Every structure is written in C-alpha cells, then in structure tokens.
C-alpha positions in Angstrom: -1.7 3.7 9.0 -2.0 1.0 6.3 1.1 -0.8 5.0 -0.3 -1.6 1.7 -2.2 0.1 -1.1 -4.2 -1.4 -3.9 -3.8 0.1 -7.4 -6.0 -0.8 -10.3 -4.1 -0.9 -13.6 -5.5 0.2 -17.0 -6.1 -3.5 -17.7 -8.5 -3.4 -14.7 -6.2 -5.6 -12.6 -5.7 -4.8 -9.0 -2.2 -4.9 -7.7 -1.2 -4.7 -4.1 1.8 -2.6 -3.3 3.7 -2.1 0.0 4.2 1.4 0.9 8.0 2.3 1.4 7.6 3.7 4.9 9.2 6.7 6.4 12.4 4.9 7.5 13.3 3.5 4.1 12.5 6.9 2.4 14.8 8.7 4.8 17.5 6.2 4.4 17.2 6.5 0.5 17.4 10.3 0.8 20.5 10.0 2.9 22.1 7.7 0.5 21.4 10.1 -2.3 22.8 13.0 -0.3 26.0 11.0 0.1 26.3 10.5 -3.7 25.7 14.3 -4.2 28.2 15.2 -1.5 30.9 12.9 -3.1 30.2 14.6 -6.5 30.6 18.1 -4.9 34.0 17.1 -3.4 35.1 15.7 -6.6 34.1 18.5 -8.7 35.7 21.0 -6.1 39.0 19.2 -6.6 38.5 19.4 -10.5 37.7 23.1 -10.3 40.6 23.9 -8.1 43.1 22.1 -10.5 41.6 23.7 -13.6 41.3 27.0 -12.0 37.7 27.7 -13.0 35.8 30.8 -11.9 32.5 32.5 -12.4 29.9 30.7 -14.6 32.2 27.8 -15.2 31.8 26.9 -11.5 28.1 26.9 -11.5 27.8 24.7 -14.6 29.7 22.0 -12.8 27.2 22.0 -9.8 24.0 22.0 -12.0 23.8 18.2 -11.8 23.3 18.5 -8.0 20.1 20.4 -8.6 18.7 18.0 -11.2 20.0 14.9 -9.5 16.6 13.5 -8.6 14.9 14.6 -11.8 17.3 13.0 -14.0 17.7 9.8 -12.2 13.9 9.2 -11.8 13.4 9.9 -15.5 16.2 7.6 -16.6 15.5 4.9 -14.1 11.8 4.8 -14.1 11.1 6.4 -10.6 14.3 5.4 -8.9 17.4 7.3 -7.7 20.6 5.4 -6.7 19.4 5.8 -3.0 15.9 4.4 -3.9 17.6 1.5 -5.9 19.7 0.5 -2.9 16.7 0.6 -0.5 14.4 -1.1 -3.2 11.8 1.6 -3.3 10.3 3.2 -6.4 7.9 6.0 -7.4 4.7 4.8 -9.0 1.6 6.3 -10.3 -1.5 6.1 -8.2 -3.8 5.5 -11.2 -1.7 2.4 -12.3 -0.4 4.1 -15.5 3.3 4.4 -16.2 5.0 7.1 -14.5 5.1 10.2 -16.6 7.6 12.9 -17.2 5.1 15.6 -15.8 4.7 13.6 -12.6 8.4 13.4 -12.0 8.8 17.0 -12.8 6.1 18.0 -10.2 7.7 15.9 -7.5 11.0 17.5 -8.3 9.7 21.0 -8.2 8.0 20.5 -4.8 11.1 18.9 -3.4 12.1 22.3 -2.5 9.1 22.6 -0.2 9.1 19.0 1.1 12.7 18.4 1.7 14.6 21.7 2.0 12.2 24.1 3.7 12.2 23.9 7.5 14.7 21.0 7.2 12.2 18.7 5.5 9.5 19.2 8.3 6.7 19.9 5.8 7.2 16.7 3.9 7.8 14.7 7.1 4.4 15.8 8.5 2.7 15.1 5.2 4.1 11.5 5.1 3.2 10.7 8.7 -0.2 12.1 8.7 -1.3 11.0 5.3 -3.1 7.7 4.7 -0.9 6.9 1.6 2.3 8.2 3.2 2.6 10.9 0.4 4.8 14.0 0.7 3.3 17.2 -0.9 5.1 16.5 -4.2 3.4 13.0 -4.3 0.0 14.5 -3.6 0.3 17.0 -6.4 1.8 14.5 -8.8 -0.6 11.5 -8.1 2.2 9.4 -7.1 3.3 7.2 -4.1 6.6 5.6 -3.0 6.4 1.8 -2.7 8.7 -0.8 -1.5 9.9 -3.6 -4.0 11.1 -5.9 -1.3 9.4 -9.4 -1.5 6.9 -10.2 1.0 7.7 -13.2 2.9 4.2 -14.7 2.4 4.1 -17.1 -0.5 0.6 -15.9 -1.2 2.2 -12.7 -2.6 4.8 -14.3 -4.7 4.8 -16.1 -8.0 5.5 -19.4 -6.2 3.2 -22.5 -6.2 4.2 -26.0 -5.3 4.3 -28.2 -8.4 4.2 -32.1 -8.1 7.2 -34.0 -9.2 5.2 -36.0 -11.6 3.6 -32.8 -13.2 3.6 -32.4 -16.9 3.5 -28.9 -18.2 0.9 -27.9 -20.8 2.2 -24.6 -22.1 6.0 -24.4 -22.6 5.5 -20.7 -23.5 4.8 -19.9 -19.9 8.4 -19.8 -19.2 8.4 -16.6 -21.3 6.5 -14.8 -18.6 8.0 -12.7 -15.7 7.4 -13.1 -12.0 5.3 -9.9 -12.0 3.1 -11.4 -14.7 2.5 -14.4 -12.6 1.8 -12.3 -9.5 -0.8 -10.3 -11.4 -2.5 -13.7 -12.7 -2.5 -15.0 -9.0 -4.1 -11.7 -7.9 -6.8 -12.1 -10.6 -7.6 -15.6 -9.7 -7.9 -14.8 -6.0 -9.9 -11.6 -6.6 -13.3 -11.6 -4.7 -15.1 -8.9 -6.3 -18.3 -9.4 -8.3 -16.7 -9.0 -11.7 -13.8 -11.6 -11.0 -14.9 -13.9 -13.8 -14.7 -10.9 -16.3 -11.3 -10.1 -14.9 -10.1 -13.7 -15.4 -11.5 -13.7 -18.9 -9.6 -10.5 -19.7 -6.4 -11.7 -18.2 -6.8 -15.1 -19.9 -7.1 -13.3 -23.2 -4.0 -11.1 -22.5 -1.9 -14.2 -21.5 -3.0 -16.0 -24.7 -1.8 -13.0 -26.8 1.5 -12.8 -24.9 2.6 -16.4 -25.1 0.8 -17.1 -28.5 -1.5 -20.0 -27.4 -5.2 -20.6 -27.6 -6.9 -22.0 -24.5 -9.3 -24.9 -24.6 -10.3 -24.8 -21.1 -12.1 -22.1 -18.9 -10.2 -19.0 -18.1 -9.7 -20.0 -14.5 -8.2 -23.4 -15.3 -6.1 -21.8 -18.1 -4.6 -19.3 -15.8 -4.0 -21.9 -13.0 -2.2 -24.1 -15.5 -0.1 -21.2 -16.7 1.0 -20.5 -13.1 1.9 -24.2 -12.6 3.7 -24.4 -15.8 5.8 -21.2 -15.1 6.8 -22.5 -11.7 7.6 -26.0 -13.3 10.0 -24.4 -15.7 11.5 -22.2 -13.1 12.3 -25.2 -10.8 13.6 -26.9 -13.7 15.9 -24.1 -14.6 17.1 -23.8 -11.0 17.8 -27.6 -10.9 19.8 -27.1 -14.2 21.8 -24.3 -12.7 22.6 -26.2 -9.6 23.9 -29.1 -11.8 26.1 -26.7 -13.8 27.5 -25.3 -10.5 28.3 -28.6 -9.3 
C-alpha cells in the first residue's frame, strides 16, 4: 500500500501528499469522541440544573450529530482530532475542498463509522490503494498527513552560502508551501517540465510583483535561495532578540 499520493492542482502543478494512515485516523477519531463525550457530560449537567425536558433536551445534543460537519467546514477539512494529529481532508482533483464533498463524507459517516462498529470504513481504508473510506470515495477526497517529511528534498529548505546576495527581496513574502511547490516543479521529470516551469515562474512574478530577466528555471531557483536567505536571516534576528 503506497504511503504517498500525487495530486495535480488546477495550476497543473503536481504535489505529493503523505497519506494519513489508519493509526492516525483512528487516533483522530478517538480524540474527537473524547471532545464529544466531554460536551455530552457538560450538557447533561446543564440540563439537570435547568430542568429541561422534551425537545429542549434534543436541541442541546444536535451539535454532537453535526460535530464533524461543522468543524470540517469551518476549519478547512480538519476536526479538533485531525488538528491534533496533523491530518486533513483534501480533494483528489487538487481543487479546494467543497461544501458538497464535506457533506457527502458526513452523511456516509453513519455507514463508515457507526454501522458494524466501523467495520465497513475500516475494511475500505485497509483494502483501498488511496486508503479511503466509503465517504471519501463518494466525495472524491482523501485524508493526508501534514507532518513534515524528514527528507530535506520534500521541504522548502536549501543551503545558502554565507556570502550569498539575494536578488528578490519580495521572495520573503512567499510561504513554505509556495517554495515546496516551486521545488517540485523544478525537479519534475515529465515531458512538459519546461512548460510547467514557465507557468510557475509567471505565477511567482505576479505574486511578488517582479519581472524576471533570466530563464524560468534560473528565476525559480533564485527565488528559492532568496526565500531561504531571508528565512535564515529572520531566524538569526530572533535568536539575537531572545538573547
């Protein structure tokens, strides 16, 4: 069973995600269950004090039913349990997670998680190549890990010489995810890699407000080095302030 899956974004850039794995998903679900259980006990105490009966009691427990739905909508594919375990629901086609996808996952949760003590979802995750439960298959989603890979090739880090002089100060505006995408474009081995680099370079020019005067590959490589230069410079400044 593969540990990684490649997703091509709408910008035609391929990003490699690490699949969350069964253990992390179970732990995230247990953490969410603990949160819900805590809420139930708290509401039980409130209901007892206020002496609610009938429909008033039911209203208090509606959040338990829509817990996953609400948090994944508000927190872009993460419940509190997923946040702690650093996992996240993402779309298989590289587009932003939609309300419809989250709703489908939530509706099929009754089959995946609650029917037969979660056996259906468990079998689906273990047997599938993308480790999807039935809700993921129907929604076109997967659950990925956000934990950083130990390999430097999969991070934004590159070594910058001490005497290096940055070219684009605006590179400091970019995020680590931006740099990871740029690195993946530069190392892409497909036949259209040069077209991808040209497209990525054009997008970076637009984001940081510069016009390149060199090749797309050289421009992107320079942007990566400049980003790392300013990151290391900021880290040194923070160390000095701490001191």
